[in-house]
N, CA, C, O and the ligand as a Tripos MOL2 file, in Angstrom:
@<TRIPOS>MOLECULE
protein
  301   299    76     0     0
PROTEIN
NO_CHARGES

@<TRIPOS>ATOM
      1 N         125.1880 -107.0510 -164.4470 N.3       1 MET1
      2 CA        124.6690 -105.6890 -164.5760 C.3       1 MET1
      3 C         125.7120 -104.8080 -165.2630 C.2       1 MET1
      4 O         126.8860 -104.8040 -164.8910 O.2       1 MET1
      5 N         125.2630 -104.0730 -166.2600 N.am      2 LEU2
      6 CA        126.1550 -103.2320 -167.0430 C.3       2 LEU2
      7 C         126.1840 -101.8120 -166.4840 C.2       2 LEU2
      8 O         125.2300 -101.3660 -165.8470 O.2       2 LEU2
      9 N         127.2870 -101.1080 -166.7300 N.am      3 THR3
     10 CA        127.3270  -99.6730 -166.4570 C.3       3 THR3
     11 C         127.3010  -98.9850 -167.8040 C.2       3 THR3
     12 O         128.2520  -99.0840 -168.5800 O.2       3 THR3
     13 N         126.2150  -98.2880 -168.0810 N.am      4 LEU4
     14 CA        126.0140  -97.6980 -169.3990 C.3       4 LEU4
     15 C         125.8090  -96.1990 -169.3040 C.2       4 LEU4
     16 O         125.2200  -95.6930 -168.3490 O.2       4 LEU4
     17 N         126.3070  -95.4980 -170.3110 N.am      5 ALA5
     18 CA        126.0400  -94.0610 -170.4320 C.3       5 ALA5
     19 C         124.9590  -93.8750 -171.4900 C.2       5 ALA5
     20 O         124.9990  -94.5160 -172.5390 O.2       5 ALA5
     21 N         124.0130  -93.0170 -171.2240 N.am      6 CYS6
     22 CA        122.9110  -92.7520 -172.1550 C.3       6 CYS6
     23 C         123.4610  -92.2830 -173.5110 C.2       6 CYS6
     24 O         124.3410  -91.4250 -173.5670 O.2       6 CYS6
     25 N         122.9310  -92.8580 -174.6010 N.am      7 LEU7
     26 CA        123.3740  -92.4810 -175.9440 C.3       7 LEU7
     27 C         122.9490  -91.0600 -176.3120 C.2       7 LEU7
     28 O         123.5440  -90.4420 -177.1950 O.2       7 LEU7
     29 N         121.9250  -90.5440 -175.6380 N.am      8 ARG8
     30 CA        121.4000  -89.2060 -175.9510 C.3       8 ARG8
     31 C         122.1070  -88.1060 -175.1670 C.2       8 ARG8
     32 O         122.4490  -87.0660 -175.7290 O.2       8 ARG8
     33 N         122.3330  -88.3340 -173.8400 N.am      9 CYS9
     34 CA        122.8500  -87.2290 -173.0050 C.3       9 CYS9
     35 C         124.0260  -87.6380 -172.1270 C.2       9 CYS9
     36 O         124.4970  -86.8290 -171.3270 O.2       9 CYS9
     37 N         124.5190  -88.8860 -172.2550 N.am     10 GLN10
     38 CA        125.7220  -89.3760 -171.5560 C.3      10 GLN10
     39 C         125.5680  -89.5530 -170.0430 C.2      10 GLN10
     40 O         126.5680  -89.7910 -169.3650 O.2      10 GLN10
     41 N         124.3570  -89.4460 -169.4860 N.am     11 THR11
     42 CA        124.1280  -89.6730 -168.0600 C.3      11 THR11
     43 C         124.1690  -91.1800 -167.7770 C.2      11 THR11
     44 O         123.7560  -91.9650 -168.6300 O.2      11 THR11
     45 N         124.6580  -91.6070 -166.5960 N.am     12 THR12
     46 CA        124.6970  -93.0170 -166.2250 C.3      12 THR12
     47 C         123.2740  -93.5690 -166.1090 C.2      12 THR12
     48 O         122.4260  -92.9820 -165.4380 O.2      12 THR12
     49 N         123.0260  -94.6960 -166.7680 N.am     13 MET13
     50 CA        121.6810  -95.2790 -166.8040 C.3      13 MET13
     51 C         121.4720  -96.2310 -165.6350 C.2      13 MET13
     52 O         122.4350  -96.7740 -165.0940 O.2      13 MET13
     53 N         120.1990  -96.4380 -165.2380 N.am     14 GLU14
     54 CA        119.8770  -97.3480 -164.1440 C.3      14 GLU14
     55 C         119.1430  -98.5760 -164.6960 C.2      14 GLU14
     56 O         118.3190  -98.4640 -165.6030 O.2      14 GLU14
     57 N         119.4650  -99.7800 -164.1170 N.am     15 MET15
     58 CA        118.8700 -101.0150 -164.6000 C.3      15 MET15
     59 C         117.4580 -101.2030 -164.0620 C.2      15 MET15
     60 O         117.1570 -100.7940 -162.9400 O.2      15 MET15
     61 N         116.6060 -101.8120 -164.8470 N.am     16 GLY16
     62 CA        115.2580 -102.1730 -164.4300 C.3      16 GLY16
     63 C         114.7140 -103.2160 -165.3820 C.2      16 GLY16
     64 O         115.4800 -103.8910 -166.0680 O.2      16 GLY16
     65 N         113.4280 -103.3520 -165.4300 N.am     17 PHE17
     66 CA        112.8050 -104.2830 -166.3750 C.3      17 PHE17
     67 C         111.4200 -103.7830 -166.7240 C.2      17 PHE17
     68 O         110.8370 -102.9710 -166.0050 O.2      17 PHE17
     69 N         110.8950 -104.2810 -167.8440 N.am     18 ILE18
     70 CA        109.5500 -103.9130 -168.2950 C.3      18 ILE18
     71 C         108.6210 -105.0380 -167.8610 C.2      18 ILE18
     72 O         108.8540 -106.2020 -168.1890 O.2      18 ILE18
     73 N         107.5730 -104.6950 -167.1280 N.am     19 VAL19
     74 CA        106.6670 -105.7270 -166.6410 C.3      19 VAL19
     75 C         105.5270 -105.9450 -167.6470 C.2      19 VAL19
     76 O         104.9920 -104.9930 -168.2150 O.2      19 VAL19
     77 N         105.1730 -107.2090 -167.8490 N.am     20 ASP20
     78 CA        104.0140 -107.5760 -168.6490 C.3      20 ASP20
     79 C         102.9480 -108.0940 -167.6920 C.2      20 ASP20
     80 O         103.2510 -108.4760 -166.5620 O.2      20 ASP20
     81 N         101.7020 -108.1030 -168.1490 N.am     21 HIS21
     82 CA        100.6070 -108.6000 -167.3210 C.3      21 HIS21
     83 C          99.9780 -109.8070 -167.9880 C.2      21 HIS21
     84 O          99.5340 -109.7390 -169.1340 O.2      21 HIS21
     85 N          99.9460 -110.9100 -167.2620 N.am     22 ALA22
     86 CA         99.3780 -112.1580 -167.7770 C.3      22 ALA22
     87 C          97.9300 -112.2840 -167.3210 C.2      22 ALA22
     88 O          97.3500 -111.3320 -166.7990 O.2      22 ALA22
     89 N          97.3600 -113.4470 -167.5200 N.am     23 HIS23
     90 CA         95.9760 -113.7120 -167.1370 C.3      23 HIS23
     91 C          95.7500 -113.3710 -165.6660 C.2      23 HIS23
     92 O          96.5800 -113.7100 -164.8220 O.2      23 HIS23
     93 N          94.6570 -112.7170 -165.3530 N.am     24 GLY24
     94 CA         94.3710 -112.3400 -163.9710 C.3      24 GLY24
     95 C          95.2300 -111.1860 -163.4930 C.2      24 GLY24
     96 O          95.3230 -110.9450 -162.2890 O.2      24 GLY24
     97 N          95.8620 -110.4640 -164.4160 N.am     25 ASN25
     98 CA         96.7250 -109.3240 -164.1180 C.3      25 ASN25
     99 C          98.0000 -109.7130 -163.3580 C.2      25 ASN25
    100 O          98.6240 -108.8580 -162.7290 O.2      25 ASN25
    101 N          98.3960 -111.0040 -163.4110 N.am     26 ALA26
    102 CA         99.6420 -111.4390 -162.7690 C.3      26 ALA26
    103 C         100.8280 -110.7710 -163.4710 C.2      26 ALA26
    104 O         100.8740 -110.6910 -164.6980 O.2      26 ALA26
    105 N         101.7850 -110.2910 -162.6680 N.am     27 ARG27
    106 CA        102.9520 -109.6240 -163.2510 C.3      27 ARG27
    107 C         104.0020 -110.6490 -163.6640 C.2      27 ARG27
    108 O         104.2450 -111.6250 -162.9530 O.2      27 ARG27
    109 N         104.6250 -110.4170 -164.8290 N.am     28 GLN28
    110 CA        105.7310 -111.2650 -165.2740 C.3      28 GLN28
    111 C         106.7080 -110.4040 -166.0530 C.2      28 GLN28
    112 O         106.3410 -109.3800 -166.6290 O.2      28 GLN28
    113 N         107.9810 -110.8490 -166.0570 N.am     29 GLU29
    114 CA        108.9750 -110.0530 -166.7620 C.3      29 GLU29
    115 C         108.8800 -110.2830 -168.2660 C.2      29 GLU29
    116 O         108.4440 -111.3350 -168.7330 O.2      29 GLU29
    117 N         109.2990 -109.2750 -168.9960 N.am     30 GLN30
    118 CA        109.2720 -109.3300 -170.4460 C.3      30 GLN30
    119 C         110.3220 -110.3130 -170.9480 C.2      30 GLN30
    120 O         111.4130 -110.3960 -170.3830 O.2      30 GLN30
    121 N         110.0030 -111.0560 -172.0000 N.am     31 GLU31
    122 CA        110.9380 -112.0070 -172.5970 C.3      31 GLU31
    123 C         111.1690 -111.6680 -174.0650 C.2      31 GLU31
    124 O         110.2750 -111.1840 -174.7600 O.2      31 GLU31
    125 N         112.3980 -111.9370 -174.5190 N.am     32 TRP32
    126 CA        112.7220 -111.8580 -175.9510 C.3      32 TRP32
    127 C         112.5210 -113.2510 -176.5290 C.2      32 TRP32
    128 O         112.9710 -114.2350 -175.9410 O.2      32 TRP32
    129 N         111.8420 -113.3490 -177.6910 N.am     33 ILE33
    130 CA        111.5820 -114.6180 -178.3710 C.3      33 ILE33
    131 C         112.1430 -114.5250 -179.7830 C.2      33 ILE33
    132 O         111.9130 -113.5320 -180.4730 O.2      33 ILE33
    133 N         112.8720 -115.5400 -180.2180 N.am     34 GLU34
    134 CA        113.4370 -115.5000 -181.5760 C.3      34 GLU34
    135 C         112.3330 -115.5970 -182.6400 C.2      34 GLU34
    136 O         111.2940 -116.2180 -182.4170 O.2      34 GLU34
    137 N         112.5730 -114.9880 -183.7700 N.am     35 GLY35
    138 CA        111.6800 -115.1130 -184.9260 C.3      35 GLY35
    139 C         110.5180 -114.1380 -184.9260 C.2      35 GLY35
    140 O         110.4250 -113.2570 -184.0710 O.2      35 GLY35
    141 N         109.6350 -114.3110 -185.8970 N.am     36 ASP36
    142 CA        108.5040 -113.4080 -186.0950 C.3      36 ASP36
    143 C         107.2930 -113.8650 -185.2730 C.2      36 ASP36
    144 O         107.2590 -114.9910 -184.7770 O.2      36 ASP36
    145 N         106.3120 -112.9860 -185.1360 N.am     37 VAL37
    146 CA        105.0730 -113.2960 -184.4030 C.3      37 VAL37
    147 C         104.2310 -114.2680 -185.2180 C.2      37 VAL37
    148 O         103.9690 -114.0380 -186.3990 O.2      37 VAL37
    149 N         103.8040 -115.3690 -184.5700 N.am     38 VAL38
    150 CA        102.8590 -116.3140 -185.1670 C.3      38 VAL38
    151 C         101.6720 -116.3660 -184.2140 C.2      38 VAL38
    152 O         101.7710 -116.9110 -183.1150 O.2      38 VAL38
    153 N         100.5420 -115.7940 -184.6450 N.am     39 LYS39
    154 CA         99.3710 -115.7180 -183.7730 C.3      39 LYS39
    155 C          98.6780 -117.0650 -183.6460 C.2      39 LYS39
    156 O          98.6390 -117.8540 -184.5900 O.2      39 LYS39
    157 N          98.1270 -117.3120 -182.4480 N.am     40 SER40
    158 CA         97.4410 -118.5550 -182.1510 C.3      40 SER40
    159 C          96.1180 -118.2400 -181.4780 C.2      40 SER40
    160 O          96.0640 -117.4050 -180.5760 O.2      40 SER40
    161 N          95.0600 -118.8940 -181.9040 N.am     41 PHE41
    162 CA         93.7530 -118.6840 -181.2740 C.3      41 PHE41
    163 C          93.7860 -119.0820 -179.8040 C.2      41 PHE41
    164 O          93.1510 -118.4350 -178.9710 O.2      41 PHE41
    165 N          94.5280 -120.1540 -179.4760 N.am     42 TRP42
    166 CA         94.5080 -120.7220 -178.1220 C.3      42 TRP42
    167 C          95.4480 -120.0350 -177.1460 C.2      42 TRP42
    168 O          95.0890 -119.8430 -175.9840 O.2      42 TRP42
    169 N          96.6510 -119.6570 -177.5920 N.am     43 VAL43
    170 CA         97.6380 -119.1110 -176.6420 C.3      43 VAL43
    171 C          98.0340 -117.6680 -176.9550 C.2      43 VAL43
    172 O          98.9330 -117.1330 -176.3060 O.2      43 VAL43
    173 N          97.4000 -117.0360 -177.9110 N.am     44 GLY44
    174 CA         97.7170 -115.6460 -178.2440 C.3      44 GLY44
    175 C          98.8290 -115.5600 -179.2730 C.2      44 GLY44
    176 O          98.5920 -115.1490 -180.4080 O.2      44 GLY44
    177 N         100.0640 -115.9500 -178.8840 N.am     45 ILE45
    178 CA        101.2060 -116.0040 -179.7950 C.3      45 ILE45
    179 C         101.9080 -117.3380 -179.5630 C.2      45 ILE45
    180 O         102.2170 -117.6910 -178.4250 O.2      45 ILE45
    181 N         102.1580 -118.0760 -180.6400 N.am     46 GLU46
    182 CA        102.8120 -119.3860 -180.5470 C.3      46 GLU46
    183 C         104.3280 -119.2000 -180.4030 C.2      46 GLU46
    184 O         104.9480 -118.5410 -181.2380 O.2      46 GLU46
    185 N         104.9410 -119.7810 -179.3360 N.am     47 ILE47
    186 CA        106.3920 -119.6430 -179.1310 C.3      47 ILE47
    187 C         107.0620 -120.9920 -178.8790 C.2      47 ILE47
    188 O         108.2340 -121.0340 -178.5050 O.2      47 ILE47
    189 N         106.3450 -122.0850 -179.0760 N.am     48 LYS48
    190 CA        106.8730 -123.4220 -178.7830 C.3      48 LYS48
    191 C         108.1810 -123.6940 -179.5380 C.2      48 LYS48
    192 O         108.2640 -123.4840 -180.7480 O.2      48 LYS48
    193 N         109.2070 -124.1690 -178.7980 N.am     49 GLY49
    194 CA        110.4730 -124.5620 -179.4030 C.3      49 GLY49
    195 C         111.4030 -123.4160 -179.7680 C.2      49 GLY49
    196 O         112.4460 -123.6530 -180.3790 O.2      49 GLY49
    197 N         111.0630 -122.1930 -179.4180 N.am     50 ARG50
    198 CA        111.9060 -121.0550 -179.8020 C.3      50 ARG50
    199 C         112.8640 -120.6670 -178.6780 C.2      50 ARG50
    200 O         112.6360 -120.9810 -177.5100 O.2      50 ARG50
    201 N         113.9350 -119.9800 -179.0540 N.am     51 GLU51
    202 CA        114.8790 -119.4330 -178.0750 C.3      51 GLU51
    203 C         114.1780 -118.3230 -177.2880 C.2      51 GLU51
    204 O         113.4300 -117.5260 -177.8550 O.2      51 GLU51
    205 N         114.4320 -118.2790 -175.9520 N.am     52 LYS52
    206 CA        113.8450 -117.2410 -175.0940 C.3      52 LYS52
    207 C         114.9350 -116.6370 -174.2210 C.2      52 LYS52
    208 O         115.8600 -117.3370 -173.8090 O.2      52 LYS52
    209 N         114.8340 -115.3580 -173.9410 N.am     53 ARG53
    210 CA        115.7710 -114.6790 -173.0480 C.3      53 ARG53
    211 C         115.0200 -113.6820 -172.1750 C.2      53 ARG53
    212 O         114.0260 -113.0950 -172.6030 O.2      53 ARG53
    213 N         115.5040 -113.4940 -170.9450 N.am     54 ASN54
    214 CA        114.9610 -112.4360 -170.0890 C.3      54 ASN54
    215 C         115.4520 -111.0810 -170.5930 C.2      54 ASN54
    216 O         116.5820 -110.9730 -171.0690 O.2      54 ASN54
    217 N         114.6350 -110.0710 -170.4980 N.am     55 VAL55
    218 CA        114.9810 -108.7340 -170.9720 C.3      55 VAL55
    219 C         115.2390 -107.8150 -169.7820 C.2      55 VAL55
    220 O         114.4300 -107.7410 -168.8570 O.2      55 VAL55
    221 N         116.3710 -107.1170 -169.8140 N.am     56 ARG56
    222 CA        116.6580 -106.0700 -168.8350 C.3      56 ARG56
    223 C         116.6820 -104.7480 -169.5880 C.2      56 ARG56
    224 O         117.2160 -104.6490 -170.6930 O.2      56 ARG56
    225 N         116.0970 -103.7470 -168.9720 N.am     57 SER57
    226 CA        115.9880 -102.4490 -169.6280 C.3      57 SER57
    227 C         116.6820 -101.3920 -168.7730 C.2      57 SER57
    228 O         116.4710 -101.3280 -167.5620 O.2      57 SER57
    229 N         117.5010 -100.5750 -169.4030 N.am     58 TYR58
    230 CA        118.2060  -99.5030 -168.7010 C.3      58 TYR58
    231 C         117.5240  -98.1780 -169.0290 C.2      58 TYR58
    232 O         117.1660  -97.9160 -170.1770 O.2      58 TYR58
    233 N         117.3500  -97.3410 -167.9900 N.am     59 ARG59
    234 CA        116.6470  -96.0680 -168.1520 C.3      59 ARG59
    235 C         117.5600  -94.9060 -167.7720 C.2      59 ARG59
    236 O         118.2600  -94.9510 -166.7610 O.2      59 ARG59
    237 N         117.5380  -93.8810 -168.5920 N.am     60 CYS60
    238 CA        118.2890  -92.6650 -168.2710 C.3      60 CYS60
    239 C         117.4330  -91.8040 -167.3400 C.2      60 CYS60
    240 O         116.3270  -91.4090 -167.7100 O.2      60 CYS60
    241 N         117.9440  -91.5030 -166.1100 N.am     61 PRO61
    242 CA        117.1550  -90.6970 -165.1710 C.3      61 PRO61
    243 C         117.0390  -89.2390 -165.5990 C.2      61 PRO61
    244 O         116.2150  -88.5010 -165.0580 O.2      61 PRO61
    245 N         117.8500  -88.8180 -166.5600 N.am     62 ARG62
    246 CA        117.8040  -87.4140 -166.9870 C.3      62 ARG62
    247 C         116.8080  -87.1990 -168.1290 C.2      62 ARG62
    248 O         115.9760  -86.2940 -168.0580 O.2      62 ARG62
    249 N         116.8840  -88.0320 -169.1950 N.am     63 CYS63
    250 CA        116.0190  -87.7870 -170.3630 C.3      63 CYS63
    251 C         114.9870  -88.8930 -170.6000 C.2      63 CYS63
    252 O         114.1170  -88.7430 -171.4580 O.2      63 CYS63
    253 N         115.0710  -90.0050 -169.8510 N.am     64 GLY64
    254 CA        114.0700  -91.0590 -169.9720 C.3      64 GLY64
    255 C         114.3360  -92.0680 -171.0710 C.2      64 GLY64
    256 O         113.5270  -92.9740 -171.2720 O.2      64 GLY64
    257 N         115.4500  -91.9430 -171.7940 N.am     65 TYR65
    258 CA        115.7780  -92.8860 -172.8650 C.3      65 TYR65
    259 C         115.8940  -94.3070 -172.3010 C.2      65 TYR65
    260 O         116.4770  -94.5070 -171.2360 O.2      65 TYR65
    261 N         115.3330  -95.3000 -173.0230 N.am     66 LEU66
    262 CA        115.3930  -96.7060 -172.6160 C.3      66 LEU66
    263 C         116.2500  -97.4980 -173.5810 C.2      66 LEU66
    264 O         116.2420  -97.2570 -174.7880 O.2      66 LEU66
    265 N         117.0100  -98.4710 -173.0150 N.am     67 GLU67
    266 CA        117.8480  -99.3470 -173.8290 C.3      67 GLU67
    267 C         117.7160 -100.7510 -173.2360 C.2      67 GLU67
    268 O         117.9530 -100.9420 -172.0440 O.2      67 GLU67
    269 N         117.3400 -101.7290 -174.0560 N.am     68 SER68
    270 CA        117.0600 -103.0790 -173.5500 C.3      68 SER68
    271 C         118.0870 -104.1000 -174.0180 C.2      68 SER68
    272 O         118.6380 -103.9900 -175.1140 O.2      68 SER68
    273 N         118.3420 -105.1130 -173.1550 N.am     69 TYR69
    274 CA        119.2870 -106.1850 -173.4520 C.3      69 TYR69
    275 C         118.6540 -107.5290 -173.1190 C.2      69 TYR69
    276 O         117.9660 -107.6730 -172.1080 O.2      69 TYR69
    277 N         118.8960 -108.5130 -173.9840 N.am     70 ALA70
    278 CA        118.4560 -109.8840 -173.7430 C.3      70 ALA70
    279 C         119.7230 -110.7340 -173.8070 C.2      70 ALA70
    280 O         120.0980 -111.2150 -174.8770 O.2      70 ALA70
    281 N         120.3840 -110.9180 -172.6580 N.am     71 ASP71
    282 CA        121.6750 -111.6120 -172.6650 C.3      71 ASP71
    283 C         121.4780 -113.1250 -172.7750 C.2      71 ASP71
    284 O         120.3660 -113.5900 -173.0280 O.2      71 ASP71
    285 N         122.5540 -113.8940 -172.5840 N.am     72 ASP72
    286 CA        122.5010 -115.3430 -172.8290 C.3      72 ASP72
    287 C         121.9400 -116.1620 -171.6800 C.2      72 ASP72
    288 O         121.9700 -117.3900 -171.7570 O.2      72 ASP72
    289 N         121.4210 -115.5390 -170.6000 N.am     73 SER73
    290 CA        120.7770 -116.2920 -169.5390 C.3      73 SER73
    291 C         119.3940 -116.7060 -170.0390 C.2      73 SER73
    292 O         118.5570 -115.8410 -170.2970 O.2      73 SER73
    293 N         119.1310 -118.0210 -170.1830 N.am     74 PRO74
    294 CA        117.8300 -118.4550 -170.6810 C.3      74 PRO74
    295 C         116.6930 -118.0290 -169.7570 C.2      74 PRO74
    296 O         116.8580 -117.9920 -168.5380 O.2      74 PRO74
    297 N         115.5520 -117.7120 -170.3360 N.am     75 ALA75
    298 CA        114.3830 -117.2870 -169.5550 C.3      75 ALA75
    299 C         113.7720 -118.4660 -168.8360 C.2      75 ALA75
    300 O         112.7780 -118.3090 -168.1270 O.2      75 ALA75
    301 ZN        119.6770  -89.4330 -171.3590 Zn       76 ZN76
@<TRIPOS>BOND
     1     1     2 1
     2     2     3 1
     3     3     4 2
     4     3     5 am
     5     5     6 1
     6     6     7 1
     7     7     8 2
     8     7     9 am
     9     9    10 1
    10    10    11 1
    11    11    12 2
    12    11    13 am
    13    13    14 1
    14    14    15 1
    15    15    16 2
    16    15    17 am
    17    17    18 1
    18    18    19 1
    19    19    20 2
    20    19    21 am
    21    21    22 1
    22    22    23 1
    23    23    24 2
    24    23    25 am
    25    25    26 1
    26    26    27 1
    27    27    28 2
    28    27    29 am
    29    29    30 1
    30    30    31 1
    31    31    32 2
    32    31    33 am
    33    33    34 1
    34    34    35 1
    35    35    36 2
    36    35    37 am
    37    37    38 1
    38    38    39 1
    39    39    40 2
    40    39    41 am
    41    41    42 1
    42    42    43 1
    43    43    44 2
    44    43    45 am
    45    45    46 1
    46    46    47 1
    47    47    48 2
    48    47    49 am
    49    49    50 1
    50    50    51 1
    51    51    52 2
    52    51    53 am
    53    53    54 1
    54    54    55 1
    55    55    56 2
    56    55    57 am
    57    57    58 1
    58    58    59 1
    59    59    60 2
    60    59    61 am
    61    61    62 1
    62    62    63 1
    63    63    64 2
    64    63    65 am
    65    65    66 1
    66    66    67 1
    67    67    68 2
    68    67    69 am
    69    69    70 1
    70    70    71 1
    71    71    72 2
    72    71    73 am
    73    73    74 1
    74    74    75 1
    75    75    76 2
    76    75    77 am
    77    77    78 1
    78    78    79 1
    79    79    80 2
    80    79    81 am
    81    81    82 1
    82    82    83 1
    83    83    84 2
    84    83    85 am
    85    85    86 1
    86    86    87 1
    87    87    88 2
    88    87    89 am
    89    89    90 1
    90    90    91 1
    91    91    92 2
    92    91    93 am
    93    93    94 1
    94    94    95 1
    95    95    96 2
    96    95    97 am
    97    97    98 1
    98    98    99 1
    99    99   100 2
   100    99   101 am
   101   101   102 1
   102   102   103 1
   103   103   104 2
   104   103   105 am
   105   105   106 1
   106   106   107 1
   107   107   108 2
   108   107   109 am
   109   109   110 1
   110   110   111 1
   111   111   112 2
   112   111   113 am
   113   113   114 1
   114   114   115 1
   115   115   116 2
   116   115   117 am
   117   117   118 1
   118   118   119 1
   119   119   120 2
   120   119   121 am
   121   121   122 1
   122   122   123 1
   123   123   124 2
   124   123   125 am
   125   125   126 1
   126   126   127 1
   127   127   128 2
   128   127   129 am
   129   129   130 1
   130   130   131 1
   131   131   132 2
   132   131   133 am
   133   133   134 1
   134   134   135 1
   135   135   136 2
   136   135   137 am
   137   137   138 1
   138   138   139 1
   139   139   140 2
   140   139   141 am
   141   141   142 1
   142   142   143 1
   143   143   144 2
   144   143   145 am
   145   145   146 1
   146   146   147 1
   147   147   148 2
   148   147   149 am
   149   149   150 1
   150   150   151 1
   151   151   152 2
   152   151   153 am
   153   153   154 1
   154   154   155 1
   155   155   156 2
   156   155   157 am
   157   157   158 1
   158   158   159 1
   159   159   160 2
   160   159   161 am
   161   161   162 1
   162   162   163 1
   163   163   164 2
   164   163   165 am
   165   165   166 1
   166   166   167 1
   167   167   168 2
   168   167   169 am
   169   169   170 1
   170   170   171 1
   171   171   172 2
   172   171   173 am
   173   173   174 1
   174   174   175 1
   175   175   176 2
   176   175   177 am
   177   177   178 1
   178   178   179 1
   179   179   180 2
   180   179   181 am
   181   181   182 1
   182   182   183 1
   183   183   184 2
   184   183   185 am
   185   185   186 1
   186   186   187 1
   187   187   188 2
   188   187   189 am
   189   189   190 1
   190   190   191 1
   191   191   192 2
   192   191   193 am
   193   193   194 1
   194   194   195 1
   195   195   196 2
   196   195   197 am
   197   197   198 1
   198   198   199 1
   199   199   200 2
   200   199   201 am
   201   201   202 1
   202   202   203 1
   203   203   204 2
   204   203   205 am
   205   205   206 1
   206   206   207 1
   207   207   208 2
   208   207   209 am
   209   209   210 1
   210   210   211 1
   211   211   212 2
   212   211   213 am
   213   213   214 1
   214   214   215 1
   215   215   216 2
   216   215   217 am
   217   217   218 1
   218   218   219 1
   219   219   220 2
   220   219   221 am
   221   221   222 1
   222   222   223 1
   223   223   224 2
   224   223   225 am
   225   225   226 1
   226   226   227 1
   227   227   228 2
   228   227   229 am
   229   229   230 1
   230   230   231 1
   231   231   232 2
   232   231   233 am
   233   233   234 1
   234   234   235 1
   235   235   236 2
   236   235   237 am
   237   237   238 1
   238   238   239 1
   239   239   240 2
   240   239   241 am
   241   241   242 1
   242   242   243 1
   243   243   244 2
   244   243   245 am
   245   245   246 1
   246   246   247 1
   247   247   248 2
   248   247   249 am
   249   249   250 1
   250   250   251 1
   251   251   252 2
   252   251   253 am
   253   253   254 1
   254   254   255 1
   255   255   256 2
   256   255   257 am
   257   257   258 1
   258   258   259 1
   259   259   260 2
   260   259   261 am
   261   261   262 1
   262   262   263 1
   263   263   264 2
   264   263   265 am
   265   265   266 1
   266   266   267 1
   267   267   268 2
   268   267   269 am
   269   269   270 1
   270   270   271 1
   271   271   272 2
   272   271   273 am
   273   273   274 1
   274   274   275 1
   275   275   276 2
   276   275   277 am
   277   277   278 1
   278   278   279 1
   279   279   280 2
   280   279   281 am
   281   281   282 1
   282   282   283 1
   283   283   284 2
   284   283   285 am
   285   285   286 1
   286   286   287 1
   287   287   288 2
   288   287   289 am
   289   289   290 1
   290   290   291 1
   291   291   292 2
   292   291   293 am
   293   293   294 1
   294   294   295 1
   295   295   296 2
   296   295   297 am
   297   297   298 1
   298   298   299 1
   299   299   300 2
@<TRIPOS>SUBSTRUCTURE
     1 MET1         2 RESIDUE 1 A MET
     2 LEU2         6 RESIDUE 1 A LEU
     3 THR3        10 RESIDUE 1 A THR
     4 LEU4        14 RESIDUE 1 A LEU
     5 ALA5        18 RESIDUE 1 A ALA
     6 CYS6        22 RESIDUE 1 A CYS
     7 LEU7        26 RESIDUE 1 A LEU
     8 ARG8        30 RESIDUE 1 A ARG
     9 CYS9        34 RESIDUE 1 A CYS
    10 GLN10       38 RESIDUE 1 A GLN
    11 THR11       42 RESIDUE 1 A THR
    12 THR12       46 RESIDUE 1 A THR
    13 MET13       50 RESIDUE 1 A MET
    14 GLU14       54 RESIDUE 1 A GLU
    15 MET15       58 RESIDUE 1 A MET
    16 GLY16       62 RESIDUE 1 A GLY
    17 PHE17       66 RESIDUE 1 A PHE
    18 ILE18       70 RESIDUE 1 A ILE
    19 VAL19       74 RESIDUE 1 A VAL
    20 ASP20       78 RESIDUE 1 A ASP
    21 HIS21       82 RESIDUE 1 A HIS
    22 ALA22       86 RESIDUE 1 A ALA
    23 HIS23       90 RESIDUE 1 A HIS
    24 GLY24       94 RESIDUE 1 A GLY
    25 ASN25       98 RESIDUE 1 A ASN
    26 ALA26      102 RESIDUE 1 A ALA
    27 ARG27      106 RESIDUE 1 A ARG
    28 GLN28      110 RESIDUE 1 A GLN
    29 GLU29      114 RESIDUE 1 A GLU
    30 GLN30      118 RESIDUE 1 A GLN
    31 GLU31      122 RESIDUE 1 A GLU
    32 TRP32      126 RESIDUE 1 A TRP
    33 ILE33      130 RESIDUE 1 A ILE
    34 GLU34      134 RESIDUE 1 A GLU
    35 GLY35      138 RESIDUE 1 A GLY
    36 ASP36      142 RESIDUE 1 A ASP
    37 VAL37      146 RESIDUE 1 A VAL
    38 VAL38      150 RESIDUE 1 A VAL
    39 LYS39      154 RESIDUE 1 A LYS
    40 SER40      158 RESIDUE 1 A SER
    41 PHE41      162 RESIDUE 1 A PHE
    42 TRP42      166 RESIDUE 1 A TRP
    43 VAL43      170 RESIDUE 1 A VAL
    44 GLY44      174 RESIDUE 1 A GLY
    45 ILE45      178 RESIDUE 1 A ILE
    46 GLU46      182 RESIDUE 1 A GLU
    47 ILE47      186 RESIDUE 1 A ILE
    48 LYS48      190 RESIDUE 1 A LYS
    49 GLY49      194 RESIDUE 1 A GLY
    50 ARG50      198 RESIDUE 1 A ARG
    51 GLU51      202 RESIDUE 1 A GLU
    52 LYS52      206 RESIDUE 1 A LYS
    53 ARG53      210 RESIDUE 1 A ARG
    54 ASN54      214 RESIDUE 1 A ASN
    55 VAL55      218 RESIDUE 1 A VAL
    56 ARG56      222 RESIDUE 1 A ARG
    57 SER57      226 RESIDUE 1 A SER
    58 TYR58      230 RESIDUE 1 A TYR
    59 ARG59      234 RESIDUE 1 A ARG
    60 CYS60      238 RESIDUE 1 A CYS
    61 PRO61      242 RESIDUE 1 A PRO
    62 ARG62      246 RESIDUE 1 A ARG
    63 CYS63      250 RESIDUE 1 A CYS
    64 GLY64      254 RESIDUE 1 A GLY
    65 TYR65      258 RESIDUE 1 A TYR
    66 LEU66      262 RESIDUE 1 A LEU
    67 GLU67      266 RESIDUE 1 A GLU
    68 SER68      270 RESIDUE 1 A SER
    69 TYR69      274 RESIDUE 1 A TYR
    70 ALA70      278 RESIDUE 1 A ALA
    71 ASP71      282 RESIDUE 1 A ASP
    72 ASP72      286 RESIDUE 1 A ASP
    73 SER73      290 RESIDUE 1 A SER
    74 PRO74      294 RESIDUE 1 A PRO
    75 ALA75      298 RESIDUE 1 A ALA
    76 ZN76       301 GROUP 0 **** ****
């Protein structure tokens, strides 16, 4: 976990994550995928064989600015 100051107003940011909704409205965390979007009729977006990372997002409690990181922990 990082300690970050907001780039806009210098307030200390708080860690969180952006939730995505899968089939049946199941919650899952957002992932970073290498490369460009390749659409697929069957799976929505094809990501087979690509690098993936979990995304953590930091939020400024004062101005609402968001800053996201996808570190080296594989998803
Ligand atoms: Zn701010």
